[in-house]
N, C-alpha and C positions, 0 to 999 in steps of 0.2 A: 338602738342602732347608732353606731359611732359615726363621726363626721366623714371619714374616708368612704364608708359604705354609702352614706347619703350622697356624697359628691359623685361617686361612681354611678349611682342610679340617675342623678340629675343630668350628668353628662350624656349617658346613654339615652335617656329620654329625649333630650334635645336633639341628639343625632337621629334618633328614630323618627321623630316628627318631621325633621327636615328631609329624611330619605324616603319616607313612606308617602308623604302627601303628594298627590298627583298634580298639584298646581304650584310649581316653583315660582318664587317671587324674585324679581330683579329690582334693585334699588332704583326708584324713580319711574318704574314701568307700571302702566295701568294694567291691573289684573285682567281686564276685559280682553287684552291683547295676548294672553297666554296661548301657547301652542296647544291645540286640542288633542284629544286622544286619537291615535292613528286609526283605531277601530271605528270611532265615530266618523272620522273623515272618510274612510272607505265606504261606510254605510250611506253617507250623504252623496258621495260621488256615484255610487251605484244607483241611488234613487234618481239623481239628475240624468244619468244615462238612460234609465228606463223611461223617463219622461220624454227624452229625445226620440226614443224608439216609438213610443205611443203617438207622438205628434207626427212622426214620419209615416206611420201606418195610416193615420187619418188622412194625410195628404195623398198617399198612394190610392186610397179608396176613392177620393174625389177625382183624381186624375183618371183612374180606370173608368169611373162613371162617365166622365166627359168624353173619353176616347170611344166608349161604346156608343154614346149618342152621336158622336161625330161620324162614326161609320155609317149610320142610317142616313145622316144628312148628305154624306158624300154619294151614297147610292142614289138618292133622290136627285141630287144635282147632276150626276152623270146621265141619268135617264132623261132629264129635261134637255140637257145639252145635245144629246144624240137626236132626240125627237125634233128639236128646233133646227139643228144643223141639216137634217134630212129635208125638212120643209123649205129651208133656205135654198138648198141645192135644187129642189124641184122648181122653185120660183125663178131662180137665176137661169136655169136651163131653158126656160121658155123664151129667153132672148127678147126680141122686139115684137113678138106676136101680139101683145096688147095694142100695137099701133092700129090694128084692124078695127079697134073699137073707138078710135079717135083719141084726142089729147087727154080728155078726162080719164079714160081708161088707162092710158099710159102713166099719167101722174099718180093715179090710184095704185097702179102696180109698183111704181118706184117707191111710193110711200110704204107699201107693205114690205118690200124688200129691205128698205132702210130700217124700218122698225124691227124686222126679224133679225137683221144683222146686229142691231144694238142688243137685242135679247140674247142672241148667241154669244156675243162678246161678254155680256154680263154673266151669263151662265158659265162661260169659260173662266172668267176672273173668280167667280164664287167657288168653282170647283178647285181651282189652283190654290185659293186661300184655305179651303178646307183641307186640301192635301198638305199644305205647309203647316197648318196647325197640328195635323196628325203627326207629322214628322217631329215637330217640337215636343208634343206630348210623349212620344216614344223616347226621345232623348232625355226628357226630364225623368221619366220612369226608370230608365236605365241608370241615370245618375243617382236617383233616390235609392234604388236597389243596392248600389255600391255603398252609399252612406249608411243604410240600415245594416248591411252586413258588417261594416267596420264598427259601428256602434255596438252591435250585438257581441262582436268579438271583445270589445272593451268591457262590456258587462260581465262576460264569462271570466275575463282576466281579473276584474275587481273581485268577483265572488271567490275566485281561487285564492287571491291574496288575502281576502278576509278569512277564509277557512284556514289558511296556513297560519295567520296571525293568532287566531283563536287556539289552534292546536299548539303553537309555540308557547302561548301564555299558560295553557293547561299543563304543559310539560315542563314549565320553567321551574328550576330548583328553588327551594325555599331560601329566602334572604337570610344570610348568616346573622345579620343584626337581629332579625325577628327571632331566630333560634336562640340567640344569646339572651334576648329580652324575656322570652318565655321561661328560660331556665332560671332567670332572676325574679320571675313573678310579676313582670311589667305587662299590662294590657296595652295593646297597640291599636291605632286606628285602622279601619278597613277601607281599602281603595276599591270603589265600584268600577265595573267594566266601562261605564259611560264616561269615565275620566273625571267625575266629580268626587272629590274627597269627602266622604262622610266622616266628620270628626265631632261626634256628640260631646258635649261638655262632660268632663269626668272620665274620658277614656284612658287618661294617663293616671295609673294608680299603682302603687307598690304594695305587695303583699305585706300585711301588718301595718297598714296606714292608720289603724285605730290606736296604735301604741303611742302613749304620750311622749313628747320630745321637748327638749329645752327650748325656751322662748328665743325666737330669732329677732333680727332688727325690724322686720315687717310687723311682727306682733307687737313690738314696743311702740309702733306708730299708730296703733288703733285709736281712732277718734281724732287723729291729727294728720291723716293722709292729705296730700294735695288734691285739689279738684282736678278732674281730667280736662276741663275746659274753663275758659274765662269769658267774661263779657255778659251781655244780656242773654238770659236763658229761661226756659220753662222746664221745671223738673217735676216728674210725676212717678209714683211707684208703679211698677209693672210686674204683676204676679198673676196675670190672668191666663186664660187658655192659650196654649201654643208657646208659653215661656217655660224655661227650665227651673224657675224658682225666683226668689226675691231679686229684684234688679231695679235700676233706674232708667227711665227713658227721658232723654234731655233734648229739647228742641232748641236749635240755635240758628244764627244767621249762616249763610253759605260761606264755605272756605274758612271755617273756624278751626284753629289748630287743636288737635287732641294730644295730650301729654300724659306720660306715665305718672301715676300717683305716687310711685316709690321706685327705688332702684331694683333692677332685676335683669333677666335675660329673656329675649324673644324666643318663644317655642313654637309660635305659629304666626304667619303673616301672609294673607292671601285671601282667595275667594272661598267662601263656605256655602254649602248647599242651602242652608236655612237662614243664615245671618248676614249674607252679602259679604262685603270685604271686612275682614276680621283680624284683630291682633290680640294675642294672648301673651302676657308677661308672667314668667315664673319668678316668684320672689323668695323661693326657698322654703323648706319645711312644708311642702305641699300646698303653699299659698299661691293663688293665681289671681290676676285681675284680667277682665275680659272687656274688649272695646269693639262693639259690633256696629254695622251700618255705616262704615266709613266711606267717604267719597274717594279717597286716595290713601295709599299706604306708603310710608316713607322709610320703613325698616325692613329687615329680612331676618329669617331664622338664624339664631346664633349670635345676633348683635347683643352686646351688653349695653343697657341703658341706665341712666341715672334718674333720680327724681326730677320731674319736670321736662325730661327729654321728649322731643316731638315724635309722635308715632305716625301721624297722618293728619288728614282733614276730614271734616264732617259738616253737615248743615245744608240747608236749602231744600234738596229733594228727599232727604232721609234724616232720621233722628239717630242720636247716639244711644246705643244700648250698653250700659255699664254694669258690670257684676264683679263681686268679690267672691272667690271660691277657696274652699279648703278641701282638697282632694275632690270627691264627688259631691260635696255638700255646698249649697249656696249659703252665703252669709248676708246679713243685712248691710247693704252698702252705706246707708245713712249712719249706722253705728260706727263704721270705720272712717267715714269722711267727717264725722262730727256735725252732721246736719240736724 
């Protein structure tokens, strides 16, 4: 494979990773603030609206139950009011007839009339309060019915937008870059509908990558690569379950700078489904170095970096995962760092 053919593949590969990855990186921007997938946003908005509908229906059930109980209370209050009002009318109609029984009888009559008046007044106040509460409940139920109707309309609109977006994605023509890559034998990363870019290590491969090629500058630095970090650190080999192969896990203080171990070009910089914030540097001739678990990323896809260039920071809450790759194969990083 001649140099121009390799350069064409490398250029297209870098362009593909920048175009296909669903999480674009902006220099100095925290990957946690990336714009989410529109489909995920629509699903979240629909779920929120359905929760509003559910809470509204629960409140409507409570108001309906209170209104039903209020009707029974109003009926009882009205019956008491009518009964006591009739009794008061009969007592007051008697006039001064109790005078025939003397002062004691008169005072007793006045006391009964006053007591009955207070009871009638209380019944009237109670009945009016119940009537007012009933009017308030009716108004709240009417307002709630309007709100529920509006929210249900929003849910239907969101579901329609979601169905339209899914249909548009299914009918979207194939990316011409992917068509060109397939014709050249380049495997490309797959973007999941959730908006998370699944980019397993080794997805970038050119047909015939087993063919021997001339040694490049990166190969000549074997055993003499720069350390990706400096300062106090704990280094341990990491080749257990859940890893992709030989690598180093490096524990450091917070905000430790992570630097490129050799010159190359950034082919991935952003959030990764399994490895958190991640940077991959292409050193040519299918050699890559991988820097995972970063706290912040300071480069973006397409940047050319020199040996020792700052890629981001790490430490504190997460460890640095460092790997050296040749195509789909992990290499022993200690052998390349001279450890």
